[in-house]
N, C-alpha and C positions, 0 to 999 in steps of 0.2 A: 623476543625477536627470534625469527627462525634462522638457524645456522645450517647451511648446506655446504660443508667443506669450508671452514672459516678462513683458510689461508690458501692462496694459490700455490700449488706444488707443480713445478714443471718437470718434464722428463725429456732428456736429450736422447733421441733414438738414433741408433747407428744401423741403418739398413744398407743393402746394396745400392750403389749409386743408380740414380734414375737415368735410364737410357732414353733415347728417342724412338724406341721400337714399341709396338703395341703390347709387347710382353709386360711392360711395367704396369699398364692398366690391368691386365689379367692377374699379375702378381698381387697387386693391392686388393683387387676384388676377391681373390682366393682367400687372402688373410681375413678380409671382412666377412666373407661367408662362413669361415671357421668360427669367428666371434659370434655371428648370428646363430649358428647351431648350438653354441654354448649358452646362449641367452635363455634363462629359465622363464622369464615373464617380461612383458613390456608394460611398464607402468606409466611411462610418459613419452611423448613424441614431441620433438622440438624441430622446427624448420626455420632456418635463417636465410635471409636474402644475402647472397654472396657479395653484393656491392659494398656494404659496410665492412664485411669481414676482409675483403681484398684491400679496401682502402686503409683499414687499420694496419694490415701487414705492410703495405707500401709506406705508410706514414712512419711507422715505428722503425723500419729498416733505414729509411731515408734520414730520419732524425738522428739515428745512431751513427750513420756514416758521416753526417755533418760535424760530429764531435771529433772525428779522427783527423789528425794533421796530415795523414798520408793518403787518404782516400776521399773520394766524393762520387756520388752517382750523377752521371749526366742524364741517364734514363733508367727507370726502374718500373717494371710492370709485373703484377701478379695476376694470373688468369686461371680460372677453374675449368677443369675438364671432367671426364668421367672417372671418378675416384682419384683424381689428381688435382693438385694446385701447383702450377709451374711458376718459376721465377725467371725472368729475363732482365738483364741489366747491362748497361754500359758504365764501366768503372773508369774514372779519371784519376791518374796518379801524376802529380807534378814531378818532373825530372830536373836534372841539373841544366840540361840544354833545351829540352822540349817536353811537353806533356805526353804521357803515355796513356793510351786507352786500351781497355780490355773488355771483351764480351764475356759475360758470366751467365751461366745457366744453373738452375737448381730446382728444388721443389720444397713444398711445405707439407709436413705431416700433421694430422689432426688427431687429438686424443682427448678423453674426458678425465678430469681429476677433480673429485669433489664437486663443487658447484661451478666449475670452470671448463670451458672449451679451450684447450691449450693448443697453440699452433707453433710448430717447431721448424724454423727455416734452415736450409742447408744448401749452400752453393757447392756443386760437385764437378763443374767443368769450367775451364777458363781458356780463352783464346786472345793472345796479345795482338791488337790490331796494327800498331805502328811501333813495335819494339825496335831499338837501334841494332844495327848489324854487329855481331860479335867479332871484335878484332883486338886481341890483347898484345900485338907485337908493335914495337917501336914506341918512340916517345909521344907520337901523335895518335896513339890508339884510342878508338872510341869506347864509350862505356859498354860494358857487357849487358846483354839482355837479361832482364829479371828472370829468376827461376820460377816457372809457371806453377809448379806444385807447391813450392814454398809460399808463393804469393797467394794462392788459393787458400792455403791453411791459415795465413795471416788474416785474410779477408773474413773468413768464417769466425776466427777468434775475436777480432775486433768489432765485428758487426753482428753476425748471426748469433754467435754464442753470447755476446754481451747483452743482446735483447732478451735472451732467455734468462740469464743470470739476474738481470735487473727486474724480471717479472713483468715485462711490458708485452708479453706474448700471450695474453689471456683475454677471453671474452667471459665476463662474469654473468652467470645466468641464475637468477633466483626464481626457480620455476614454480614453486607452490608455497608462498609465504602464508602461514595459517592465520596470522592476525591475532585476534584477542577474543576472549570470552567476557561478555558484559552482562552484569546482573544488577538487581536493585529491588527495592520494596518501598511501599508507602504504608503509613499507619493512618487508616481512615478515621478512627475515633479521635485522633489528634490533629485534625484538620489537614490531613494529607502530608504530614512531615515525611520526607523521603530521604533515602540514602542510596547512592550508586557506587559501583566499583567494577573493576575489570582485572583480568589476569591474562598476561600474554600467553599465547599458545606457541610454544617453541620446542625445539629439538634438533636433531641432526638427521639429515637424509644421507645415508651412505649409498654409494654406487656399488651394486653387486655385479653389474655387467653393463656394457655399452657397445653400440654398433653405430658407425658413422657412414652415411652414404653421401658422396659428393657428386653433384650434377653441375653442369655449367652455370646455372643461375641460382641454385638452391642447395644448401647443405642440410641434411636431415640427421637427427641424433635420436636413437632409440635407447631408453634407459630402463634398467631393472633396478629398482630402489628398495631400500630398507629404511624404516623410520625408528629412531630412538627418541622417546619423548623426554622433555625436560620437565620434571614434576615439581620443581620448586624454583624460587628466585635466589640467585647467587648473592652472596654478601657484596655490598656496594664497594667495599674497599679492597677486595681480593680479585685479581685478574691475571691473565697470562700475558706477560709483556714480550716474551720471545719464545719461539718454538721452531724446531727443525728436525729433520731426519739427518743422521750423521753416521759415518763409518766407524768412528771411535770417539771416546770422550777422554780428554787429557786436561788435568788441572781444572776439572769441573767446567770445561768449555768444549763445545762440539768441534771436532776436527774432521775434515773431509765431508763438508756439508753435502748431503746427497739430494740431488734433484732428479735422479733417475734410479730405478731399481732394475738391474739387468737380470738375466736368467741364471746367474750364478748363485749357488747355495751359500749364503753368508749371513753373519749376524749384523743386525742393524740396530741403532739406538735412536730413541725419540727423546730429544732434549727439550725441557720445559723450564722457563724462568717464571716464578710466581712472585708478583709484586703486591705490596700493600698488606701482607698478613701481620696482624697485631696480636695474634694468639696462636698457640700450637694447634695445628690441624693436620689434615692429610688429603692428598689427591689420589685418585685411582686412574691409571692408564688402561683403557680398554682397547685392545688390538682387534680389529675386524678384518677378516679376509673375505672379499666378495660379499660384504654385508653380514657375515656370520661371525659372532664373537669367538675368538680362538685363544685369547690369553688376556690376563689382567695382572697388574702389579700395583700394590698399594705403596705409596711413597710419602713419608712424613714431611711436613712443612713446618718450620719453626718461624717465630716472629722475625721478620727481616724486611728491609727495603726491597731486596730482590733475592729470592731463594732459588738456587739452581738445583735441578734434579733431573733424573732420566730413567727410562726403562729400556730393556733390551729384548730383542726377539730374533730368533734365527728365521730368516725368510726362506721359505721353500717355494721355488718358482712354480712347481707343478701344482701347488695347493690353490693358488689364487693369482689373479692379475691385479685386482684393486685392493689396496691396503689402506686402512684408515685408523687413526688413534683418536679416541674421544677422552678428554680430560674431565673427570667428574670430581667435584668437591665432596668429600666423603660425608661430612656431618649433615649437610642439607640435601645431598643427592643431586645438586644442580650441575648442569653442563657448563663448564668454564670455556671450553675451546674444543675444536676438532681440526684435524689436518689429514689430508689424503695424499697418497702417492701411488704410482702405477708401475707395474712390471711390464717392460717391453723387451721382447726377445731380441737378442743380438744376432745378426746374420752377417758373418764376415765374408769377404770376397771368396774365400776358399771354402765356405760352408756349402752344404748341399741345399739347393732351393729347387723345389719341384717346379717343373715347367708348366705354367698354367695353361689351361685350355683357352684358345682364342675367344671362345664365347663365355669366359668366366664372368665378365661383368654383367652380361645379360642374365646369366644364371643367378648371380647374386641379386641383381635388381628385381627380378621376378620374385625370388624368395623373400626379399626385404618387403616388397609391396604386399605380399600375401600375409606376412606377419603383422603388418600395419593396417590390415583391412578394416579393423574395427574403429580406426581413428578417422574422424570426419575431415581432418585437415590434410590427409595423406597426399592428395593431388592438388591442394590449394597453394597458390603462389603468395608468399608473405610480402607485405609492404616492407616491414623490418624483420619481424619474427612472429611465428605462431607457436604457441605452447598448448599442449593438450594432455591432461592427466586423466587416467581412468577414474571414474566416479567411485568404483569399488576401492581403489587405493586411497582416495581422499577420505572415504568412509572409515577405512582402517586407521588412517593417521589421526583423524579427529577422535575416533573412539579411544585410541591409545593415549592421546594427549590430554583429554579432559578427565579421565577416570580417577586420577589421584589428586585433582585440583581442589583446593579449598579456598573460597573467597569470603573474607569477612568485611562487611561494610558497617560503618558506625553512624548512628543517627545523631544529629547535632542537638545536644541537650539544651542549648540556648534558644533553639527554634521551637521547643515544645510549648504549645499554647496553654493558656488558662481555660479550663472547662467550667461551664456554668450549667447547672441542672436544676429543674424545679419539681415540686411534688406537692401533695396535699395531705393533711392529717385528718382522717375521718373521725366521726364522733365515736366515743367509746361506748361499748355495750354495758349497761348497768348490771346485767345478769352476771357479768364477770367480776363485779366489785363486791368482795366479801370483806366486811369489816370485822375481823377477828384477829386476835394476836397470833402471829405465826412464829414457828420455830425456824431457825436459820441453820443450815448445814451445807457443806459442799455437795453439789449435785452430781459431780462427775470428777474423774481424775485426768491428769495430763501426763501420760507416760512418754509421749513423743514417739512418732512413727519412724524410728531410725532403721527398722528392719527392712523397709522397702528400698533402702539405698544399697545397691549392689555395684561393686566395681568390676566392670567387664574388662577383659584383657585381650589384646590381639596376640595370639600365640603362634602366628604363622612361622613356618620354617623358611628362613632366608638362605639356607644352604643351597648353593648351586654348583653344578659341575663346571669348572673353569676351563678344563682342557680334557679332551677325549683322545684316546689312542685311535689314530686314523685306520689302523688295521682291523681292529675288532670293535670299535665304537664304545669301548669301556671307558669309564671315567678314570682319569689318572690323577687329577688334582681337583679337590673340592675347596670351597671357601664361602664366605658370607658375601652376598650381593649387596653393596652399599645402597643401591637405589631401592631395593626391597626393604632394607633396614630403615631408610628414611621414611618410606610409606608406612611401615609398621609403627615407627615412633610417632608419626603424625596421627595415626588412628588411636594409639594409646593416649595421646594428649586429649583427643576428643572424649574418650571414656573417662579420663580423670576429671575433666571439666564437668561432665554430667554428674559424676559421683559427688564432687565438691558442692555443686549447686543443690543437689538433693539433700545433703547433710545440712547445708545452710538453711534451706527451707524448713526442714524438720525441726531444727533448733529454734528457728524464729517462731514457728507455730507453737512449740512447747512453752516457750517463754511468754508468748502472748496469752496462751491458755491459762497459765499459772497466775499471771497478773490479773486476768479477767476473773478467775475464781476468787482471788483475794478481794478484789473490788466488789464483786457481787455479794460476797458474804458481809462486807462492811455495810453495803447499801441495804441489805436485808435487815441487818440488826438495827439500823437507824429507822427504817420503815416500821419495824415491829414495835418500836418504842413510841410510835405516834398515838395520840389519844384516840380512843374509840369514837368519841363524839366528833372529832375532826373528820374522821373517815365518813361518818354518817352524813355530816354536813356536805362534804364533797360529793357524796353519792347523790344527795338531793339535788345538787346543782347540775349534775349530769342528767338526771331524770327530766329536768326542765328543758333540756336540749333535745328531747325525743323528737325524731323526724328530721333533724338536720343532717345533711349529707357530708359536710365538711366543717371543721371548726378552725382550721389554720392553714396558711400557706407555708411551704418549706422551700428554702433556698440553699443550694449547696454550691460552693466554689472549690475547684481543685486546680492546683498548679503542680506539674510534675517536673522533676529534675533528675539528674543521675545519668546513667549510661545504658543505652540499648544498642545491641548489635544484631545484625542478621547474618547468619553463617550458612553459606551455600556449599554443599559438598556432595560427594558420591554421584557425580555426573555420569550418565551413560547415554551414548548415542545408539539407538536400537534400530534394527532393520536396515533397510537401504536408505539411510538418512531420513527415516520416517518419523521417529519419536525421540523425544529427549526426556530422560528421567533425572530427577535430582532430589536431594533432601534439603529442607530449609528449617533452621532452628532460630527462633527469636529468643535471644539470650540477654540476661542482664537484670538490673534492678532499678526501680524508680523510687525516689524520695518525694513523698507528697506533702504539700502544705495546703491547707484549706480552711474554710470556715463554714459553720452551719448556723442558720437563723430560722426560727419559727415565728411567724407573724399571726397571732390569733385574731379571729373576727371579733366584732363588738358584741356586747351583751353576754359575755361569758362570766362576768363577775370575778370572784377570787380565783377560779380555774384559769381564766384568761390571763390574770396577772402572773400566775404560776407558769403558764406556757410561754408567756412573753420573755421569761428569764432564760428560756432554752436557746442560748446563743453562745457559741464558743469557736475559737480557732483550734486547729488540731494539726498533728503531723502523723504520718504513717509511712509504711514501706511496702512496696510490691516487689516480690522476688519471683521472676518468671520461671516456671518449670522447664528444665532442659529436655525438651521433647522434640524429636525430629519429625517433620511432616513430609512424607514422601509424595511427590507430585509427578505426574506423567502428562505430557502434552504433545500433540502433533507438531512436526517441524514444517514451517512454511518456507519454501525456497524463494528468495528474492535477492538476486545478486546485487551487491556483493556480500550478502549476509544470509545466515540461516536463523530463523526466528521462531521462538515458542512462546505462546501467551498462556497465562495461568489464571485459574479461578482463585478468589480470595478465601480466607478462612479465619476463624476466630481463635484467639489464644486466651483461655480463661485463667484468672489468677485471683489472689486474695489480698485485701488490704489489711495489714496488721499494724495496730489494732483497728477494727472497723470504726469508722467515724462516729457512729451513734454510741457505741460503747465507750469510745474515747471521751465523749462528752458526759454521759450519764454516770459511768462507773467511776471516773475520776472526780465527779462532783455529785455524789449520791443524793445530796439535799435537793437537787433540782427536781427529782421525782418525789421525794418524801414530802416536800413542801406543798404538793398538790393534794395530799391527804386522802387519796382514793386507791391506795395500794398499787400504783403503777409500777411496772418493771420495764426493763429495756426491751424484752421480747414483745411485751404488750404494745408498747409504742411502735415498735418496728412493724408489727402486723397491721397497724392502722395507717401506715404511710403508703401512698400510691403515687404513680408517676415515674418519670425517668430517674429521679434521684433515689428511688427506693432501694434498688439493688446496691448502689454505691454506698449508701448509708449503712447497709448491713455488711459491708466488706467485700462485696462481689465486684471484681474488676475484670475488664475484658478489653483486649486489643484486636481490632479488625485489621488483618494483614492482607495487603494486596500486592503480591509479587509483580514487579515490572517485567515486561517481556524480556526473556533471555535471548541475547544475540550472540551468535558466533560470526564474527566479522572476518572475512577472508581478505588478506592483504593484496596489494598490487604486485604482480610479477614484474621483474625488471631484467633488462639486458644491457650490459655496459661494454661499450667498445672504447677502450682507453678511458679518457675523462668524460666521455659522453654516455649518459645513462638515459634510457627510454623505458617507460612504464606502461602497464595496461591493467585495466580493471578485470576482475574475474566474471565469467558468465557460466553458470552451472546449468547443465541440461540433464536429461534423463540418463545419459551414459557417460558424460565427460565434464570436466572442468576446463574451460578454454580461455586463453588470453590472446588477444590480438594486439601486438605491439606495432604501433604505427607512428608516422611522423607527427609531432605535436603541432 
């Protein structure tokens, strides 16, 4: 699953109160223009219809006010203007003698934190409509009028700030869920037995920069993103149950939970509670500043129902505005969690604020539209939301997310069918029948080809610079990158599997060879003891068959069991989403059970009786060589997926021992009883048809890889409890989602 700021982090901004002069529009536009100038790249553009946003603001504030025993809204309205969202409300306060009404005005600030659009309400002016006249003299004195400034502060605390603290002030935007990688294969020789599998494409999209443009009907969000891939699957029992930024840690608990980072230079802590750990492990906190890693800290985790730990970092406000911590499980390299927070500069009433140009909004609007010129949705009115991501950024994210993935799919051994193959035994050539006593000796040796097995190792250096001196860019702290180490360990596991499979195959071949030599020698000795006269009689019988094309039918049955797996790895997205490259290994071993039957034709006399005895059940084993097959195929774009189709290929292997040898060598009298000096090789040469290769120990599997699919997920936008989704549409320049009413 894609993580894009897994937890909503809100920020309470303290800016100068919004006045009713045009200067406020210019001030906000000037700040937005400064953000736009700092934006390095625009990877995604999001356009939201303001109706749902304003409705969420009104609903959340109204619901919070309804929980207060002292306040209620008689009227509440949020309205959008150029770079502003205003709040106008009539507040009702029950009094001892009469209900007091007050007119409130305020505004809403918008910012981006992780995968959330965060709205921050603030009432900044109040006017009492029917406050009682102040008269504190005499016994019949009327109640004093409420203190307006104190009342305003209380309203903000119980309503506006409460909405923020409770996290009800966010719009969740999952702008580019990567979905999953789907693979599979069929074994055509085994009647199309197939296996399928998939791997989620996940990671964390960190926000390196953002700019928001507010118009009366539409709010546009420009994002500069960085992607951190999740290269492995996290342990099912280990998860982050709590996390937060805090100003200090006391008794292993966060104190001063921070929902805002102001522009003061101070140390901040990121608290994490790990639940479900049943073994000793470690997590790594990666600190990112505007999408760039600047610090990491490895934290041990011991077996515990809930293990509390934290890392600390001094926040330098001039370094970055967007901060994010990614929590990685060290052993697997998987991303457990991420959380973002943003620095917003404090402007006090006494601070110096540059007087904006009256045309600041127009200047910002023109500059914003120029930066968004490449996005087709720039001037389009959304029904709910429009999301558009640069194709180049999608390409980069897919390339990064698939390159270290390995998907193993297993074929169902119970589904492997029984194979039946036929052949014919051709007439023997009498010129090859020599009736003389033969000497028997071993014809070859069986040294075992172990030298071909080489253990490769991944010796990549995973040392990384963890922190650089910002003055001279020299590395100050080095360490080992856990994600690199996880990839390195995964690669070495592949090498080890290939080495072990090679040794197993070499040992099996050596054992089979030695058994075969011993059996051949025994068979030879028995044949050499045959009577010369019996050989001549048999030869005469063969001569009578001169001109016959075949003398017997051959029937072979094979049933395979055991375990076969297809291992897909080393995925690469090449070009502009043009080609997909991957390696496929068919791995495992098959245990064979079968039977051989020779059915001789009539009129063969004693030779026919001898051939009729050639019937036997046998067992064998096929160990597949661990060899990677590299494949490249074009990518066909068909929303919501990218698809590559592959050509099939054959995997050759050997049956040990070969079925024909298993029958004749284990029962040498079967050939000796024919009295014509037959050998296993002689019989094998005279067999034709589909069964011939299998009888001689040649086994092959025709592998047809299924089309590989990269499925892109649905984008979603959540306004409170209401979530709306949209399917992806990929074009030559962008990935677009149109979120509309269902």
